[in-house]
C-alpha positions as CSV (number, residue, x, y, z in Angstrom):
1,M,-35.6,29.9,-33.8
2,K,-35.2,26.8,-36.0
3,F,-31.4,27.4,-35.8
4,L,-31.3,27.4,-32.0
5,P,-30.8,23.6,-31.6
6,F,-27.9,23.8,-34.1
7,L,-26.3,26.7,-32.3
8,L,-26.6,25.0,-28.9
9,A,-25.0,21.8,-30.3
10,L,-21.9,23.6,-31.6
11,P,-20.0,23.8,-28.3
12,L,-20.8,20.1,-27.5
13,S,-19.8,19.1,-31.0
14,A,-16.5,20.9,-30.7
15,L,-15.9,19.3,-27.3
16,A,-16.7,15.9,-28.7
17,Q,-14.2,16.3,-31.5
18,K,-11.5,16.9,-28.9
19,S,-12.3,13.9,-26.8
20,Y,-11.0,10.3,-27.1
21,T,-10.9,7.0,-25.3
22,T,-7.7,5.0,-24.5
23,A,-6.8,1.6,-23.3
24,D,-3.6,1.5,-21.3
25,V,-1.3,-1.2,-20.0
26,A,1.4,-0.1,-17.5
27,L,4.2,-1.8,-15.6
28,A,6.0,-0.3,-12.6
29,G,8.7,-1.9,-10.5
30,G,11.5,-1.3,-8.0
31,G,12.4,-1.8,-4.4
32,G,11.4,-5.4,-4.2
33,A,8.0,-4.8,-5.8
34,F,6.4,-4.7,-9.2
35,S,2.9,-3.6,-10.3
36,P,1.1,-4.1,-13.5
37,A,-2.0,-2.0,-14.2
38,V,-4.6,-1.9,-17.0
39,S,-7.1,0.9,-17.6
40,V,-9.7,2.3,-19.9
41,N,-9.9,6.1,-19.9
42,R,-12.0,8.9,-21.5
43,F,-10.4,12.3,-22.1
44,W,-12.1,15.6,-22.8
45,G,-10.2,18.5,-24.3
46,F,-10.8,22.1,-23.3
47,G,-9.8,25.4,-24.7
48,E,-9.6,26.5,-28.4
49,H,-7.3,23.7,-29.3
50,G,-8.2,21.2,-26.7
51,K,-4.7,21.1,-25.3
52,F,-5.8,20.9,-21.6
53,K,-7.6,17.6,-20.9
54,I,-9.6,16.2,-18.0
55,G,-10.2,12.5,-17.9
56,L,-12.0,9.7,-16.1
57,G,-11.3,6.0,-16.2
58,L,-11.4,2.6,-14.6
59,R,-8.1,1.1,-13.5
60,L,-7.1,-2.3,-12.1
61,T,-3.8,-2.2,-10.3
62,S,-2.0,-5.2,-8.9
63,F,0.8,-4.9,-6.4
64,F,3.3,-7.7,-5.7
65,G,6.1,-7.4,-3.2
66,N,8.5,-9.5,-1.1
67,D,9.5,-8.5,2.4
68,I,7.4,-5.3,2.3
69,D,7.0,-3.2,5.5
70,F,3.5,-2.0,6.0
71,R,3.5,0.7,8.6
72,T,0.8,2.0,10.9
73,A,-1.7,3.7,8.5
74,P,-4.3,6.0,10.2
75,A,-3.4,9.7,10.2
76,R,-4.6,10.0,13.8
77,L,-1.5,8.0,14.8
78,T,1.1,8.9,12.1
79,S,0.7,12.6,12.4
80,G,-2.0,13.2,15.0
81,K,-4.0,15.2,12.3
82,E,-6.6,14.2,9.8
83,S,-6.9,17.3,7.6
84,L,-4.8,19.2,5.0
85,A,-2.4,20.0,7.8
86,A,-1.3,16.3,7.8
87,L,0.5,16.9,4.5
88,F,3.0,19.2,6.3
89,S,3.3,17.3,9.6
90,E,6.1,15.0,10.6
91,D,5.5,11.4,11.6
92,I,5.0,10.7,15.3
93,V,7.6,7.9,15.4
94,A,6.5,6.6,18.8
95,N,3.1,5.7,17.3
96,I,4.3,3.8,14.3
97,D,4.6,0.0,14.2
98,T,5.3,-2.4,11.3
99,L,3.6,-5.4,9.8
100,R,6.3,-7.1,7.6
101,M,4.7,-9.1,4.8
102,P,7.0,-11.8,3.2
103,R,4.8,-11.9,0.2
104,A,2.3,-9.1,-0.4
105,Q,-0.4,-8.9,-3.1
106,T,-3.2,-6.5,-3.6
107,N,-5.6,-6.0,-6.5
108,A,-7.3,-2.7,-6.6
109,L,-10.1,-1.6,-9.0
110,N,-10.6,2.1,-8.8
111,L,-12.1,5.1,-10.5
112,V,-9.2,7.2,-11.8
113,V,-9.1,11.0,-12.4
114,H,-6.7,12.5,-15.1
115,L,-5.2,15.9,-15.7
116,Q,-3.2,16.3,-18.9
117,Y,-1.7,18.9,-21.2
118,T,-0.6,18.3,-24.8
119,F,2.4,20.0,-26.4
120,G,2.2,20.2,-30.2
121,S,0.3,17.2,-31.5
122,R,2.2,14.2,-30.1
123,F,3.6,15.0,-26.6
124,D,1.5,14.8,-23.4
125,V,2.4,15.5,-19.8
126,G,0.0,14.3,-17.2
127,F,-1.0,13.3,-13.7
128,N,-3.6,10.8,-12.6
129,I,-4.8,9.5,-9.3
130,D,-7.2,6.8,-8.0
131,A,-10.3,8.3,-6.3
132,I,-12.5,5.5,-5.0
133,G,-12.9,1.7,-5.4
134,A,-12.4,-1.7,-3.9
135,T,-9.5,-4.1,-3.3
136,F,-9.4,-7.9,-3.4
137,G,-6.8,-10.4,-2.6
138,S,-6.0,-13.5,-0.5
139,K,-5.3,-13.4,3.3
140,K,-1.7,-13.2,4.3
141,S,0.3,-13.5,7.5
142,G,3.0,-11.0,8.5
143,E,5.4,-10.3,11.3
144,F,4.2,-7.6,13.6
145,L,7.0,-5.6,15.0
146,A,5.7,-3.4,17.9
147,R,8.7,-1.1,18.1
148,S,6.6,1.5,19.8
149,Q,6.1,-0.6,22.9
150,G,9.0,-3.1,22.7
151,R,6.8,-6.1,22.4
152,P,8.0,-9.5,21.0
153,V,7.4,-10.2,17.4
154,T,4.1,-11.9,16.7
155,I,2.6,-13.5,13.5
156,E,-0.6,-11.7,12.5
157,P,-3.1,-12.8,9.8
158,A,-4.3,-9.9,7.7
159,K,-6.5,-9.3,4.7
160,V,-6.5,-6.5,2.1
161,T,-8.4,-3.4,3.2
162,P,-11.5,-3.8,1.0
163,F,-12.6,-0.1,0.5
164,N,-10.4,2.5,-1.2
165,L,-11.0,6.2,-0.8
166,L,-8.8,9.2,-1.7
167,L,-8.9,11.8,1.1
168,I,-5.7,13.7,2.2
169,S,-2.3,12.1,2.7
170,D,-2.5,9.4,5.5
171,S,-6.2,10.0,5.8
172,D,-6.6,8.0,2.6
173,R,-8.0,4.5,2.9
174,G,-7.1,1.3,1.1
175,S,-5.0,0.8,-2.0
176,L,-4.5,3.7,-4.4
177,N,-2.3,4.4,-7.4
178,S,-1.1,7.7,-8.8
179,E,1.1,8.4,-11.8
180,L,3.2,11.4,-13.1
181,Y,4.1,10.8,-16.7
182,A,5.1,11.9,-20.2
183,R,3.6,10.3,-23.3
184,Y,4.7,10.4,-26.9
185,W,2.3,9.3,-29.7
186,V,4.6,7.3,-32.0
187,R,1.5,6.8,-34.3
188,P,-1.8,8.6,-34.4
189,K,-3.4,5.9,-32.2
190,V,-0.4,4.4,-30.4
191,G,1.5,6.1,-27.6
192,L,4.3,5.2,-25.2
193,R,4.4,6.6,-21.6
194,A,7.1,6.8,-19.0
195,G,7.1,8.2,-15.5
196,L,6.6,7.4,-11.8
197,S,3.9,5.5,-10.0
198,F,3.3,6.2,-6.3
199,Q,1.2,3.6,-4.6
200,F,-0.5,3.1,-1.3
201,S,-1.2,-0.6,-0.5
202,E,-3.0,-1.5,2.7
203,Y,-3.8,-4.5,4.9
204,T,-6.1,-4.9,7.8
205,T,-5.2,-7.4,10.6
206,D,-7.7,-9.8,12.0
207,R,-7.4,-8.2,15.4
208,K,-6.7,-4.8,16.9
209,L,-3.0,-4.3,17.8
210,T,-1.1,-1.5,19.5
211,F,-3.0,1.8,19.8
212,N,-6.2,-0.1,19.0
213,N,-5.1,-0.1,15.3
214,D,-5.6,-2.8,12.7
215,R,-4.6,-0.9,9.4
216,F,-1.1,-0.9,7.9
217,R,0.1,0.7,4.8
218,A,3.0,0.5,2.4
219,K,4.0,3.5,0.3
220,T,6.0,2.6,-2.8
221,L,7.5,4.9,-5.5
222,M,8.4,3.1,-8.7
223,P,9.4,4.0,-12.3
224,L,6.8,3.0,-14.9
225,V,6.5,2.4,-18.6
226,A,3.2,2.0,-20.5
227,L,1.5,1.5,-23.8
228,S,-1.5,3.5,-24.7
229,V,-3.9,2.8,-27.6
230,K,-6.7,5.1,-28.8
231,L,-9.9,3.2,-29.3
């Protein structure tokens, strides 16, 4: 019996040996926008060699853009569905209006979830996505183009949507970042990443507009490069 604590500790000890923490600095850009992001992440390896990894982290993503079109956000309007079916539904064009921001900026602090696989000892392929968090930023004014109803252009004040939550497609709320990447560890504790960043950025207008809606979202796909350091 005196060996029981030692035996129970073996799996946990093996898992701990396959885990590590990273600090990461990333920069994405394209299409009139750019986005720096910093994060701290913890990875846990599974399997005999710990090749498959699950991770959790905290990420701060800033999004800057000029003349960015934020479209009608809620899934009830964009596709008429708020479930998994929304992933496979076409936009209802007649329901979609635009809030054009001359200068957009959002700063989102989110819990991020990672999935990663390691080939050999130095090459990783992975995916991560923000799950929940908060966004802060200054109030902006944008041009509201009510194409759905042929209304004249109006100037509408708006603030960043404060609460972020990953749900399903257009049912998501707020500003969220996701990355698909490959990473090479040039040194045991220094790695370089490259891939794609897909971001949702969202504003809420001061008043309800067409279709009783006040939320508008920009979806931006950008190439990214990043530096990772094991702590």
